C-alpha positions as CSV (number, residue, x, y, z in Angstrom):
1,X,-31.2,177.9,200.4
2,X,-31.1,174.5,199.3
3,X,-33.7,171.3,200.9
4,X,-31.8,169.6,203.2
5,X,-31.9,165.6,202.5
6,X,-33.5,163.4,204.3
7,X,-31.6,160.4,202.9
8,X,-28.8,158.6,204.6
9,X,-26.4,155.7,203.4
10,X,-25.2,153.3,205.8
11,X,-22.7,150.7,205.3
12,X,-22.5,147.3,207.5
13,X,-26.3,147.4,208.6
14,X,-27.3,143.4,209.1
15,X,-25.7,144.1,212.6
16,X,-24.1,146.3,215.6
17,X,-23.4,149.6,215.5
18,X,-25.2,149.7,211.8
19,X,-28.3,148.3,213.0
20,X,-29.2,151.0,215.6
21,X,-28.0,153.8,213.4
22,X,-30.1,152.7,210.7
23,X,-33.1,152.1,213.3
24,X,-32.8,155.6,214.7
25,X,-33.0,157.3,211.4
26,X,-36.0,155.6,210.3
27,X,-38.2,156.9,213.6
28,X,-36.9,159.8,212.4
29,X,-38.6,159.8,209.4
30,X,-35.3,159.5,206.9
31,X,-34.4,157.5,204.6
32,X,-32.2,155.0,204.8
33,X,-30.3,152.7,202.1
34,X,-28.3,150.3,204.3
35,X,-25.7,147.5,202.5
36,X,-26.0,144.2,203.3
37,X,-23.4,141.3,201.8
38,X,-26.7,139.2,201.6
39,X,-30.0,139.0,200.2
40,X,-31.4,136.9,203.2
41,X,-30.4,140.2,205.8
42,X,-31.4,142.5,203.0
43,X,-34.3,140.8,202.9
44,X,-34.6,140.8,207.5
45,X,-34.3,143.9,207.7
46,X,-36.7,145.7,204.2
47,X,-38.9,143.2,206.2
48,X,-38.4,145.1,209.4
49,X,-37.9,148.5,208.6
50,X,-40.6,148.3,205.9
51,X,-40.8,150.8,203.0
52,X,-38.1,153.5,204.6
53,X,-35.5,151.2,204.5
54,X,-33.2,150.2,201.0
55,X,-30.7,148.1,200.6
56,X,-28.0,148.3,198.9
57,X,-26.2,144.3,198.1
58,X,-22.8,144.9,198.2
59,X,-19.0,143.9,199.9
60,X,-17.6,147.5,200.8
61,X,-13.9,145.5,199.9
62,X,-15.9,144.7,196.1
63,X,-14.9,147.7,193.8
64,X,-17.5,146.9,190.9
65,X,-20.0,145.9,193.7
66,X,-19.9,149.6,194.7
67,X,-19.6,151.4,191.8
68,X,-22.7,149.8,190.4
69,X,-24.5,150.6,194.4
70,X,-23.1,154.4,193.6
71,X,-24.1,154.6,190.1
72,X,-27.7,152.6,190.7
73,X,-28.1,154.7,193.1
74,X,-27.9,158.3,191.4
75,X,-30.2,157.5,189.3
76,X,-33.1,156.4,191.7
77,X,-32.0,160.0,193.3
78,X,-31.7,162.0,190.6
79,X,-32.9,165.7,191.8
80,X,-31.9,164.3,194.8
81,X,-28.9,163.4,196.5
82,X,-27.2,161.4,200.2
83,X,-28.0,163.8,203.1
84,X,-25.6,161.7,205.3
85,X,-22.8,158.2,205.5
86,X,-22.1,156.5,208.0
87,X,-19.0,154.6,207.1
88,X,-19.3,151.7,209.4
89,X,-18.6,149.0,208.2
90,X,-16.0,147.1,209.8
91,X,-14.1,144.1,211.8
92,X,-12.0,143.6,214.1
93,X,-10.2,139.8,214.9
94,X,-7.7,138.8,217.2
95,X,-4.0,138.1,217.4
96,X,-0.5,138.9,218.2
97,X,1.2,140.3,215.5
98,X,4.0,138.2,215.6
99,X,1.8,135.0,214.7
100,X,-1.3,137.4,213.1
101,X,-1.9,135.3,209.2
102,X,-0.3,138.5,206.5
103,X,-3.6,137.7,204.8
104,X,-5.4,138.5,207.8
105,X,-4.1,141.7,209.4
106,X,-4.9,143.2,204.9
107,X,-8.4,142.0,205.9
108,X,-8.8,144.2,208.2
109,X,-7.0,146.7,206.1
110,X,-9.5,146.2,202.5
111,X,-12.4,146.7,205.0
112,X,-12.0,149.3,207.8
113,X,-9.7,151.5,205.5
114,X,-9.9,150.4,201.6
115,X,-13.4,149.8,201.8
116,X,-14.3,153.3,203.4
117,X,-12.4,155.2,201.2
118,X,-14.0,153.4,198.2
119,X,-17.1,153.5,199.6
120,X,-16.4,157.6,199.8
121,X,-15.4,158.0,196.9
122,X,-18.1,156.7,194.9
123,X,-21.2,158.0,196.8
124,X,-19.2,161.5,197.7
125,X,-20.7,163.7,194.2
126,X,-24.5,163.1,196.3
127,X,-23.0,164.5,199.1
128,X,-22.9,167.3,197.3
129,X,-18.9,167.1,195.5
130,X,-20.4,168.5,192.5
131,X,-21.4,171.1,190.3
132,X,-25.1,171.8,190.6
133,X,-25.5,170.3,194.0
134,X,-29.6,169.8,194.2
135,X,-29.6,169.6,197.6
136,X,-27.2,171.2,201.4
137,X,-23.9,169.4,201.4
138,X,-24.1,166.6,203.0
139,X,-22.6,164.7,206.1
140,X,-19.8,162.1,206.8
141,X,-19.3,160.5,210.3
142,X,-17.1,158.0,210.4
143,X,-17.1,155.0,212.6
144,X,-13.7,155.0,214.3
145,X,-12.9,153.2,218.2
146,X,-11.3,154.4,221.1
147,X,-8.8,152.0,219.8
148,X,-8.1,154.6,217.1
149,X,-6.3,156.9,219.7
150,X,-5.4,154.2,222.6
151,X,-3.9,150.8,221.3
152,X,-4.7,147.9,223.2
153,X,-2.7,144.4,222.7
154,X,-3.3,141.9,220.8
155,X,-5.3,143.8,218.4
156,X,-3.1,145.4,216.7
157,X,-4.8,145.0,212.5
158,X,-8.4,146.0,214.1
159,X,-6.4,149.0,215.9
160,X,-4.1,150.1,212.8
161,X,-6.8,150.5,211.2
162,X,-8.7,152.9,213.2
163,X,-5.7,155.1,213.6
164,X,-5.4,154.9,210.2
165,X,-9.4,156.2,209.7
166,X,-8.7,158.7,212.2
167,X,-5.7,160.4,209.7
168,X,-8.3,159.4,207.4
169,X,-10.6,161.9,208.2
170,X,-8.5,165.0,208.9
171,X,-7.6,164.9,205.4
172,X,-10.9,164.0,203.7
173,X,-12.7,166.6,206.1
174,X,-9.7,169.2,205.0
175,X,-10.0,168.7,201.5
176,X,-14.2,168.5,201.6
177,X,-14.2,171.7,203.4
178,X,-14.3,173.3,199.9
179,X,-17.9,171.2,199.3
180,X,-19.4,172.7,202.1
181,X,-18.7,168.1,203.4
182,X,-18.0,167.4,206.5
183,X,-16.9,164.9,208.1
184,X,-16.8,163.4,211.6
185,X,-15.4,160.3,213.3
186,X,-17.2,158.9,216.1
187,X,-14.9,156.9,218.6
188,X,-16.7,153.7,220.4
189,X,-15.4,152.7,223.2
190,X,-16.6,149.6,224.8
191,X,-20.2,148.1,223.0
192,X,-21.8,145.2,223.0
193,X,-22.0,143.9,219.9
194,X,-21.5,141.4,217.6
195,X,-18.7,141.9,216.1
196,X,-16.4,141.1,219.1
197,X,-18.0,137.4,219.9
198,X,-16.5,136.7,215.9
199,X,-13.1,138.2,216.4
200,X,-12.0,137.1,220.3
201,X,-11.1,132.7,219.2
202,X,-7.8,132.7,220.4
203,X,-7.5,129.0,220.1
204,X,-4.9,129.2,216.4
205,X,-2.5,130.8,219.1
206,X,-3.3,128.5,221.4
207,X,0.6,127.1,221.2
208,X,2.1,130.6,221.1
209,X,4.5,131.8,224.4
210,X,1.7,134.6,224.0
211,X,-1.6,132.4,224.6
212,X,-1.6,133.0,228.7
213,X,-1.9,135.9,228.5
214,X,-4.2,136.9,225.3
215,X,-6.8,134.3,227.8
216,X,-6.6,137.0,230.3
217,X,-7.1,139.4,227.7
218,X,-10.3,137.6,226.6
219,X,-11.8,138.1,229.9
220,X,-11.3,142.0,230.1
221,X,-12.6,142.5,226.8
222,X,-15.9,140.2,228.4
223,X,-15.6,142.4,231.1
224,X,-15.8,145.9,228.8
225,X,-18.3,144.3,227.1
226,X,-20.4,143.5,229.8
227,X,-20.3,147.7,231.1
228,X,-20.4,148.8,227.0
229,X,-23.0,150.5,225.9
230,X,-25.9,149.0,224.0
231,X,-26.2,148.9,220.1
232,X,-29.1,151.5,220.3
233,X,-27.1,154.0,222.6
234,X,-24.6,154.2,219.7
235,X,-27.4,154.1,216.9
236,X,-29.4,157.4,218.9
237,X,-25.6,159.0,219.6
238,X,-25.3,158.4,215.7
239,X,-28.4,160.0,214.4
240,X,-28.1,162.7,217.3
241,X,-24.5,164.0,215.7
242,X,-26.1,164.1,212.0
243,X,-28.4,166.5,213.1
244,X,-27.2,169.0,215.3
245,X,-26.2,171.8,214.6
246,X,-22.3,172.5,214.4
247,X,-21.1,168.9,215.0
248,X,-17.7,168.8,217.0
249,X,-14.7,166.9,214.6
250,X,-14.5,164.1,216.6
251,X,-17.0,162.3,219.5
252,X,-15.6,160.1,222.2
253,X,-18.7,157.8,223.4
254,X,-16.8,156.0,225.2
255,X,-18.7,153.8,228.9
256,X,-17.0,155.4,232.3
257,X,-15.1,157.5,230.4
258,X,-12.9,158.8,232.6
259,X,-10.6,155.3,233.7
260,X,-11.3,154.0,229.5
261,X,-10.6,157.2,227.1
262,X,-8.9,160.0,229.5
263,X,-6.5,158.9,231.7
264,X,-4.8,156.6,229.6
265,X,-4.6,159.2,226.6
266,X,-3.0,161.6,229.2
267,X,-0.4,158.8,230.7
268,X,2.6,158.9,229.7
269,X,2.8,155.6,226.9
270,X,5.6,153.9,228.9
271,X,3.3,154.4,232.6
272,X,0.1,152.4,230.8
273,X,2.9,149.8,228.3
274,X,3.4,149.2,232.8
275,X,-0.4,149.1,233.8
276,X,-1.1,146.7,230.9
277,X,1.7,144.6,231.6
278,X,0.5,143.9,234.8
279,X,-2.4,143.1,233.8
């Protein structure tokens, strides 16, 4: 039987879920190749994690940089490959779809969807989508969101990208079964992560009719975030999922699962509309 690779590639490791995942994989004896966008982050993480962490300097939207990173890693891992790819890099910036600039909406899709596809295509040969692969086929975890299936207001661009990630992941899983590569969807709910703090400035929409409702929505986001899972917990769960012998197709990592996941999916859509409208 071919050996199992202990090499893991994680995109977006400078903070948040990607950082938590990198930490736990390294603690379990893996070598983590983590994408960062600045040399400062690369130096910081390498100093913290040591030789088990290798920074890859690229933005997931930069096709040339992604291609070069894949070429360089292929050369470095000659005779080996990747055991896993964690597609984690993403952005989430709030705003009503009527008023949010198209450039910002496109940026969501460039990073969260097209960037994910670009990275996956570039590194698939290292995961086993090639002839005579020297190790067992790897696993892909695509980090979606509870909002990949439940749509909240004022985060429409982000919600749209996560719906797209869910559909792409199902198609990709069925295609890559040819090579024995597993594709898993991980859908976190509320998370204590900097991504929300970066994306909840509602002041650009102060002159719109949505602003009063957006302020109330923001309070709900803060309450949910305070009750959310830590990035450390989610990083540990992602490592657990990677090591699970027969993983599920999709994992919902949602605090308060009954109210935050099960009921919103069971309720008729119009009923959920009414509840959100009253909030």
